N, C-alpha and C positions, 0 to 999 in steps of 0.2 A: 506291440510297443516301436515297430519302426513306419508306419504311419504319422506316429506321431514328433517321428522324429526328421520322417522327412516335410512334418510340417511345419520342422518347428528349421528346418531347414531354407524358409521363403519369408523367415524373418529379419526385418533388413541388417538386427546385427549377427557377426556370425561362433555370438556364445552359447546362443541356447543350445547349438544345438549337441557346441564338442561335452556341451554340459548332461547332455542325456545321452550320449554316446557311450562316451565319462560313465554315467551309472549303469549304461546299461553294461558296459566288461566287470564292474567293477559287485554287480550282483550276482553277474553268471560263474567268475573267481570263484566266490564265495560258497556258491552251491559246488560249485565241481571241485573243489581245494574237500568237500563238505562231505558228500559223498565216495574218494576216493580212500581220505579219511578211517572214511566210518569200513567203507570195503576191504583194506591197506589193515587195519587196528581187529575186524569183529569175523576174519575170513567168511568161513563160511555161516558164521552164525550173524553178517548182516551184507552179505546175499541171499539168505533165504529169505529174513528178513526184505528182502526187498523185493525177490521173487511174490512171496505172495501183498503184499504191499504195490501191487503192477496198481489191479483195479481205479483203486485206490490214490493212488498218486495222479492215475489220469483223467479219473475226476475230476482232484480239488486243482487241475494242471488247467481240466475243460471252461467247470466256474470262472477261474480268480482271468481268464480269457475272454470269457464275457464280460462280466463286471467291469475290463478295465479298456468297453467295444463301451461298454455302456458309458458304463465315464469321461469317454475319450467324444463321444458325440454329444454327448450332453456338454462339452468343455466347449465342444468349436461349435456346439450351436446358441446355445445359449448366451455367451463371454459378460453380459453385462452383470447376471447372477453371481459367477466364477467372480469374477470382480467390488462384489460386491460385502460376495466372502472372504475371501484374502484381504 
């Protein structure tokens, strides 16, 4: 995510960078609110679930980052193909 935001900063307009940073902050805010409310409301049940699911959470996060990296690489190297799709 951060290399993409750095790429957005190199574009002539300043708006894409702020949009990317804002989207990242809002996404992280929603994620943290959900996790904190799960732990706060469920107490031991949610904590136990998160402890048991730690491996799966790490696995999903790793795959998400790999797919995001592959998508970003494709986007930055094949801009003409991406432009025809969107």
